[in-house]
N, C-alpha and C positions, 0 to 999 in steps of 0.2 A: 504494500499499500504506500504510495508515493506522497500523498497528501494527507493531512490530518482531517478526519472525518469526525462530524458530531456523532452523537451516541444513537441518535435516530437514524441517521444515515447509515451507519455501521450494522444497526439492528436490521434495517429494511433491506440492506444488500446481504446479510446473512440469512435472512428468509428466502431471499432468492436462491442462494447458493444450495441451502438444504433442500429447498424444492426441486432444483435441477439434478442434486444427487438421489433423491429419493424416487425421481422419475426411471433413473436406472438406465438411460438411453445414452449416456455418455460413453465414449471408449475409454479404456482404462487410464492413458495418459492424462486426458483431460479430466477424467473423475480426479485423478490425484491431484492435479494443479489446482481444481476446484476445491477439493479438501483442505490443500495448503492454505487457500485464500480464506476459508471458514475458520481455520484455527486462528489465522491473523486477527480476523474480525471479533472472534470469541475473546481474544486476548485484548483487543481495543475496547470492546464493550466491559470487559471485567474491570480494566483499569479506569474506566470512567465511571463506573458503579462504586469502587473502591473510593476514588476521590470524591464523589458525592457523599459516601458514608463518613468519610472523615469530616468533610466540611459541617455536615449535620451534627456529629458528636462533639466538635469544637463549638459550634453555636449553644449546643445544650451545655457544655461543661462551664461555658462563660456567663451562663445565666441569660443570654439572649433569647432563648428560646426554652419554653417549658416542655417537657415530655407530656403527652396525653396521660391521663391518670383516670381510673374510675370506668363505669360501664358506657359504652357508646350504643346510643339508641338510634 
């Protein structure tokens, strides 16, 4: 992946990759290349989610956001 993608872009492309692999119509070399792309996209998404989680934790720890407590109705 040559340019940075947003989380949403990476997820959208990952869904396309998975769909094409599940179709089972790609030749082996193309399927392997697509799989490698998917692994990279998963890594990109995981890093974005980890960064978002860290930001939320920092906000909660700094007292700027309070975690939800009690029953949700």
